[in-house]
N, C-alpha and C positions, 0 to 999 in steps of 0.2 A: 227104163224106170216109171213107172206112174208120176204124176204129178202129187199125186196124196204121197207117195213113199218118199219121193224126193223132198217134201216138206220135212218129213219126220226124218230124215238124214240132216238138213239145215237146222233142224230142232236140237238135234242130239250138238250141233256142233256147237249153237247159240249157249246149251248149257256148260257143256265144255270152256266156251270165254268168257263165262258170268264172275265176273270180280269177286261174286260172295262166295266161290268156289276155295280162292286161294284161303289156306288156312296159316299161312305162317305168319309169323307176328317179326314185326322191323322197328326202327325207331318212329319208323310215320306212326304209328299205332298207338305211340306211347306222348304224340305231340299233336296231332290232327285230330281234332273233335267232330268238325263238319267242313267238308271241302265242296261235294254236289250231292245234290238229291239224284239218286237212279232212276224214280218214278219222274213220271209228267204230270202237269195239271198241281199235285200235293206233295209234300214231304213227307213220304211214309212214317216216319218216325217221328213224330207230332200230334199235336192236340190244342184244341183252342175251346174256348167257353166265353159264352157270351149271354151277358142280361141287360136287355134293352132296357133303359132307350138308347143306351150306350151302342155302340158300331164299332165292329171288325171286321174286316173280309176275309173269312174264311173258304176251304174247298173239301166240302166234305169232311165239314170239321176238324179238317186239316190247315195248316201253314200253306200258302201258295208259294208256289216253282215260280219265283221270277227269272225272265228268259233276257229280258232286255239291260239289265244290270247286274255285273258281276265282277267280282276281282279273277276267280279261276272260271274259266267255261266249262261246261257250259249254260249253267245257273247259276242263283243264289236265291234267296229267299224274301219274301217283300212281306212288310207289316203294314196295313191301312187302316186308321181307326179313325175314332171320334167320342172324347170321353164323355158324359154327364154326371152329375151329381147323384143320380137316382137311378144310375146303372151302373155294369162293373163289365170288364173282360180279364181273362189272362190265357198265355197260350206258353209250351213248355215246347222243349226239345230234345229229346233222348237221343243219348249219347254211346251210352253201355251198351251196344247191339251186336256188332260183330264179332267181338270176343268176350264170352265171360267173363274171364280172367284177366284181360287188359290193365292197365294201368296208368294213368301219366303222368307225366315227370316233369316238373316245373314249379312255380311261384306264382307265377300269374296266370288269366286268363286275357286273349287276345281273342278281338274277331274287327270286323272292317264293317264299317257302315256309311252309308252314303241316302241322302236327302237333296230330293230337288230344290226348293226351297228353303235347305238350312233348318236346324231344330235346337231350341234353346236349353239349357239343364230344367229350366221351369217347364218345358214342354217334353220333357224325354218321359219315357214310363218308367219304371220300378223293373230292377233286374234282383232276383236270388237265385240260389245254385242247390241241389240237391244230390247226397253221395249214393251210392249203389245201398245202403242199408239205411237208408231212409234219413236220415240227418243231413237239415240244412243251414244254410245261413241267413242272416238276416238280409233284409232286401235293402237296396240300394238305388239312387238315382242311375241309370245307364248312362248318362252323359258325364257321370261326377266326377273321374278323371281329365275331361276337355272341356266343360262349360256348357260350349257351345259346337256345335258343327256346322260348319260351311254351308253354301250351299254349293252343289254341283261338283263335289269333292270327296273321292273315297277318303276314308282318313280309319285309321289302323288304332284302336281302343285298348289300350295296356292298363288291364286290372289286376292290382295285384290282390289273391287271396287272403291277404290278413287285412285286407280295405272293405271288406265286410262288417262292418261293424253296427249294431242297432243304432237308435237316436239316445235312445236309456243307457249306450254301452253295458250291458248287462254282465255280470260280472260270473254268473254261470260260464263252465268250461264250455269251448267250444267243441264239438262234437264233429263236426264237417271235416272228411277227411279227401281233401283236393285230387288227388292221387286216385279214388274210387270216385270221381265225377259220373254222375250217370243223368243228369240233367240240367237244361237250364228253362228257367222261367223268368218271362217279361208280364210285365201285369198294370194292369190301369193304375196311374198314378193321379198327376193334375184333370182336375174335370174341368178342362175347359171350352167343351162344347164346340171344339173347334176341330176340322178333320187334318190328318197327320198319314204322311207315307215317309219309310224306313226301309232300307233295304239291307240286310247282312249276306255275309258271305266269308267262310274262310276261321273257322272259330277253332282255338289252338289253345292249346296249353305249354308255356315254356318259362325257360327264365332271361334275365337283362340280356343280348347279345351285342358285343359293342367290335367294332371295325371289320363285318364281314360287309364292307359295301361294294367291292369292286366286282365287275362286270363277271360271272361265268363263263368260262369255254362252252364256244357253241358244240351242240351235238353233232357228230360226225355220222358217216356211216348208214346216211338214211337212205331205204331202199324201201322200195311197193310191190307186192305182188297181187297179180289179180284174180279172183277166182268168181264162181256162178254169182253171188251177189257182195260180195266184200271185198274190199282191200285188205292185205295183210301188209302192215307196216313196221318196221324194225329198226336200229340203228345201235350205233355203238354207245357200252356203259360212260358214264364220267366217272373221273377217280374224285373229284371233287365230295367232298362229305356234305359239305354246306349247301348242296342241292336236294331240294326240297320236293321239286316236280319238275317235268317235263312238258312244253305246253305247246301244242299240235292244232296249224292253222293249215285250213283247206280253201280251194279256190277250184269251181268248176271253168275257169275261163283263161288261168294260167295268170292271171294279172292281179285282182281283185281277191286277197287272202282277208278270210275271218276265222277267228278263235274258235277251234272246233271243238274239245278236249282238253284234259288233262291226261297224266300216267304219271303215276307218284314214280320216284329215284328209287333206283336198283331194277326196275320192270325197263325191258329194252322192247315191247313188242304191244301194237294196239291193233283191232281189228273194226276199221270202219263199215259197218252195213247201209251201202249205197240201196238196196234193195229190187236193183235189178240188173240185169244183165248189158253189155255191152255199153257202161258208162263211164266216162274217164274223168277225172280227177288228179289235181294238182296238190301238195303236202309243203310243209316247210316246218319245223322244230325248234324249237329255242327251250334254255335251260334254267329255273326259278330258284332262286336260292331262298332259304328259311327267312330273311329277312325282305323278301319279294322286290330283290333286285334280277332281273330278266337277261339275257345273255342275246347276245345279238342271234339273228332267225338262220338256219341254214340256207344253203341252195335248194330252191325249189328240186322237186324230182315228180313225176305223173304215173300213175298206173290207170289201167282201166279193166272193168268187172269182163267177164266173158261165158258164155255158154260153155258147160262141162260134161263131159260124157260120163257115163253112170260109173265106171269105174273109177274117173277120176274126181267123183264126187265121195266116192267112198275110201279112197285115198287122203282125199282132203281131212274128212274126218276123222282116218286113224292117225292123220300128224299129227292134229290138235291132239286126241288122246296122249298121245305120247307125249306131247312138249308140257300136258297137263302132269303125269305121272314122272317124267322125268325118268323112268328106267328100261332099258332095253329088253324087259322080261315077259313072254309073251303067253297068252294062254287063247285055248280056241272053243267057240261054244259053239253051237247048232240049235235054233228054236224054230218053229213052226211061224211064219208070217203069220202078223193079226189081219192081213189086210186077204188072204187068200191060206189056207191051211192045209191045201195042196202043194204050197211051196215051200220049202224052207230055205232059210238065210244064212249061210255061213258068216264068220265075221270074226276077224281076226283081232284081236284087240291086245292093248299094251298096257300091264299092269304092273307095279312091283312087286317083288319077290316073294316079299315079307306078306303079299296082299292074297285071296283068292277069289271065288265069284261066290256072291251073296246067296246063290241056286244051285 
């Protein structure tokens, strides 16, 4: 198999393993609005506007992805601004993108915030929300619930939806529906002409939870299998309904482990793409609850990528297809290779019995 065709095969595998293809809804979708940005550089489902001389750091008109400060790896959101009396800025983060029919369950909005230098209520920007029908809330100070954000410390804000009340306490009926939360807006509030930095992560919707502070059980059965350019990690599912996600750590020397990523509860597989053959990595995994209590990490395991034959690569893609569809029903199709019309590729693929080929 030539290099071009090999890359096509790996591209098919990447598409099958893409989180965006998983269509089933679960409790995670009803509570987690933002966990991590899939794109590097900027948060794809975001937007920002700045009117000079106020300043706000954007990347291609979107919120910057922050890779040094986060609650759940591998990233969070960075806000850097300077507000002036004759300027303005506003940024938004869109939530209703994964499932058009998804609904959020809970009376509170939660978000983690971090500031290296600290942030006071007077210096905090304003926050307001929009639902999928276009109904919004009044704007309130972002730090209204805590008054002060201490320096160098992650703080989880709890903001009840019924706390979004305007200064004049408008008597008109509130039409905003928190179950259909679609966008979160943060905008300029105090024009102090000073630079400020704030990091955000793990934006969720939920109710008050009491008493779930005990350590969850450490995940068991962590194993790794090396392929041409990636490591396939698997582990046993936890029976703890309070676990929100698994946290995966990686090391290349077996000694220094760093947070790599998370995988939502209910899923027990992750593919770590190392980008080359002959590379060894070590892994640990922990469980994190809905109140962000983390278990002890598992014992470390190791795995290495390796060069694979053409047959092994095709088998790898078929296995990925089987895991995606989940049904042992097969169909076979044959079509000319786009790279060489004289060569035909015979492909045995796994499809649910209820589905058929679109051609």
